[in-house]
N, C-alpha and C positions, 0 to 999 in steps of 0.2 A: 803369285810365282808365273813363270809361262812353265806350260808345257810346252812341250814338242809334237808337231805334228806329226798325224796318224799316214803314211800313204802305202793305195791294195791296190791289187791286179780284180778284176771282176771279166767276166763269161759269163754271157749268155746262150744256148747251142741248142737247138729242135734236130731232136736224134734220132728224125726219121721215125720211130716206131717199133717193128720188128720187121718192117723192108729188108729183108736181101742181109739182114742183123751176120748170119753166119759169118760170108762174105766180108761182113765193113767190122770183122770184132779185131782181129790185128789191127786193121788202122786207128777203130778208137780208140784203144790200150796204149800207142802209141801216141799217140793226141797230146792224152792227158797222162803220159809218163812223163813226155818231151819238157808239155809247159801246162802246170797242172798250176790254174788259176788258184788267190785265197779266194778269192766266191766265184761259184760255181750255179746257174740257173738253167734251168731243164725246161721240154716240152716233147714232149713227145714220145716220154721216154716208158721205159718195158721194165717191169721183174732185173729182166733176166738184164740189161743194159744197167741200172741201177747195179746189180752187182759185180759186173763186172767196174764201173767206177770206181767202186768203193775200192776193190781189190786195185785196181790206178794209179791211186790216194788216199795210203791209210795214214796220213799224218793228216786231212777229210771227216769231221760229221757230215753228219743229216740227221734230217728231220723225218722219226721214228713213231708212224702212229699205222692205229691198223684203219681208217680213212681208204678208201681202195683207189682214188682217184696219186695218193701222197707212189704206189711205184707205179700206174698209170697211166698218167697223166705228167704233173711236176712231181721234181722233186730240189730243194735249192743242199747246197754245203759247203763248208766251210770253215775256211783252219786251223783247227782247234792251239795252236800256238800264237794265234793276232788276234778272236772273239770264243768268245762264251754268247752260247744259248738263254736270252733270260726269254722266251716265250714263240711265240708260231700260230695256226691254226690256217684257218683260208674261210673265202666269203665267195656266197653266190655271188658274179656275177652275171648271172641270164645265159650265161653260152651252151652254145645249142650240142657242145660231145656229155657221153658218160660222168660221172665225173670231173665233169674241167670248172675251177673252179677261178679266183683271187689266191695266188698257194705268199704266205708272209713268212716271214720271222724276224726275229727281233735281237740285234745281236748287241756286247759289250765288248769295243775294240779296247782288246790292250795297251790305252798309253793311256798316263794318268789325265786323268780327267774330261776324254772325251764321252762325247754324248752318245746311248745308243743308237743302231743305225737299225732301222725297217730294210727287207731286202724282198720284197717279192718278183710275183713270177706270176707271166697269165698265158692263154696262145688261145690268143679270141679265134668263133666261128671261123668256120673259111666258107666263101663267100658261095658253094657250090650246094653247099645244104640243103635238101629236098624242101628245107622250109621258106629256104631267102626262094630259088628259085620258082619255088609253082609264085610267090608273094610280092619277087621282086624288092623289095623291102631289109634294107642295111642290115642288120644285126652288131657290127663294128662297135660305129659310133652309141647306142645309147651302154655298149659296154664297156667302151674305153672312158668313161660318161661317170658310170658305176665304180667306176675304177680307180675312179680319182677319190669319189666319193667315199668311198672308204680306207683308204690311204689320209685323208686328210685325217678319219677318224683317229688312224694307226700313228701316228704319226704326225702329225700337226706341225710348226715349221721347226718339227729338226729333222737329222737327215736321213734323203729314202732313196732307194732304189727301187728303181721298176725294171724286170727288164720283159718281153713280148715278144713272141711271131706274133705283128699285129696284121698278117692275111687282108694286106692293104693299101694304098699312097696315099688316103685323102681321106676323110673326113676321122675318124677313129686318133686319126698326126694331131688333129689340130683344138681335137676336145683335149690331150693330151697337154697341145701345150700352152694351152685357155687356164690347165688348173696347173698354170706351172713348171711342169717341167718342159726342161732342157736336157735334148740327147746326147749322146755324147761326141758329137760330130756339129751340129751345130755353136754347141758352148765351145768349139775351135774352129772357127770358120769356115768349117768345113761341111762339105759333101756327104755320104756314107757310099760306099763302093755299092757295086752288087753281094746279094746274101747269097737269092736262091735263082733257079737252080744252078751247082755244081756242073761243072764241065772239064772235065770228058766222066759222063760218070758212066764208067761197064759193068751195068748191074742193071741201066740198058739199051734197050731199040730206043723208045717214043723220047722228045721232049715236049710234052702236053697230057693232054686228060682225057681220060675217058667223055669227054660231055662236047667237045667238041675237037677236027682233024687240026682247032692250027699252033702252035707250038708254047709251053709256059713262055713267057716275053721275063727275061732277066730284070730284076728289081729287089729292092731295100726292102725285107718288113722284117726286119733282126733288128731292135732297138733292147738301145740302155740307155734308159732314163736316169736326169735328177733331178731331187732338188733340195732349198733347202741349206748349210752349211758343207757346201760340199764340192772341192776343185776338180775342175776333169786337168787333169793334163794331159794323155795320149787314148787315140781311137783307134781300134784297129778293126780291121774282118779281113779275118786269118783265110790265109790260106792252105791246105794242107792236103800229103798228099801220102803214102807210106803203101809201099810193093804193089803202085800204082791203083791203089784205092784210095778214094773219098771217105770219110769217115758217117754222111748220111751228105743226101740230098742239100742240106743248106752246111752255107759256113759259118762258124762261132765269130762271134763279134764279141770284142774282150776289152776293155778299157781299161784305165787311170786310171787314182782317184785320190783327193788329202783331203784331210777332214783338216783345217785350218788350227796351228795353236792355241792353245787360250790363254783366258789371262781367267786369275783361282782368288 
């Protein structure tokens, strides 16, 4: 028998940690009340921003676990009426930040005969990390390779979404592409708009880093990658301001995917 296809919206978002969080809270709340995704992956999470998202998206569930990284690095949300949790966990892929991991969930879509979906996120090491500045060795390419290996074990040929703040514009992207992952823009014959930094940003007076007087270059470093039986339908870098304020210094990336109809 033919079962219907299953379409859902995914968002990845770097929440900018605790920076100016008090000033940004109304904008964060408004963003997730205005356009809550079906699946959400976050980076630079804080317990306070995690609670804010819980309040803004009462129809969603997330991982509850004692490992600190689920509250200080990343967490994953899903709509309760569309997905149910089968399993979850973390993998150490060498990211140089306390409690940073590859965070993942295995979800069962609420569609007849739909296969389980692995949904994962990571925040790869910042190029300005002291270890990388000391020896000049790119940490993100091997991290991406370890992510791909872990997702091979978790998802196999099944549907898999990996979202990431990749902190790079080269080698780790190539590693994921060579492992069979396709970003949501390439899948549609497009290139990604800039995702960082957000401008204008009312909470900062400079556009750079303490490591250099140069302004932070406009770049696409936030991505949604798919592999397996998933069709990419739309992809967008979201422009959102509320009361003149941005929710973060990154822009959210949103993509729509379809699990194709299956025969049984």
